[in-house]
N, C-alpha and C positions, 0 to 999 in steps of 0.2 A: 765507630760505634761510641767510643768514649767521648769524642768531640761532639757528636750529635746529642748525647745525653746531657752534657754540660750546656749546650746551646738550647735545648728544650727546657732544662731547669731554669735557665736565665730568661725564658720566654722570648727567645729570639734576639736578645741583646748580646751580640758577638763580643763586645768589649767586656761585659760583665762575665760572660762565660769563660773568656780567656783568663781574666784576673782570678776567678774562682779556681780554675784548673791549676794555675801556677801556684796559688796559695796552698791548695791541697797537696800538690807535688812537693812543695817545700816542707810541709808538715811531715809527709812520708819520708822525705830525705833525712830530716832531723831525727826521726825515730830510728831509721836504719843506722845512722851514724852512732846513736846511743847504744844500739844493740851491738854494733861492731866494737865499740870502745869497751863495753862490758865483757864481750868475749875475749878481747885482748887482755883485760885484767885477769880474767879467770885462767887463761892459758899461762900468763906470766907467773901466776901463783901455783901452777901445777895442777889445776883442777879441770883439765880438759875432759870433756865428756866423750864417751865412745872409745873404741879401740881401733887402731889402725892395723893391727895384726903384726906390726913390726917386732914386738916382743916375742911372739910365738915363732916367727921366722928366724929370729936370732938365737933361740934356745936350741941347744944340741938335741938331737933325737935321743930318746930314752924310753924306758918302759912306760906304758900307758898309765895315766893317773886318773882316778875317778873324779 
């Protein structure tokens, strides 16, 4: 489906469709790499989002806290 969409957008020019698809993929790859690098920076600074539950699992049982 994706290849057909590129082929149609290129008006049947297979080479142009291929070049456009590869260029789009490289842009997406660069964006993904930027996101991964940013996540790595945040994690290395201790700002990881979300919780794994590891802290609660390691905490000894005790009275319920509100």
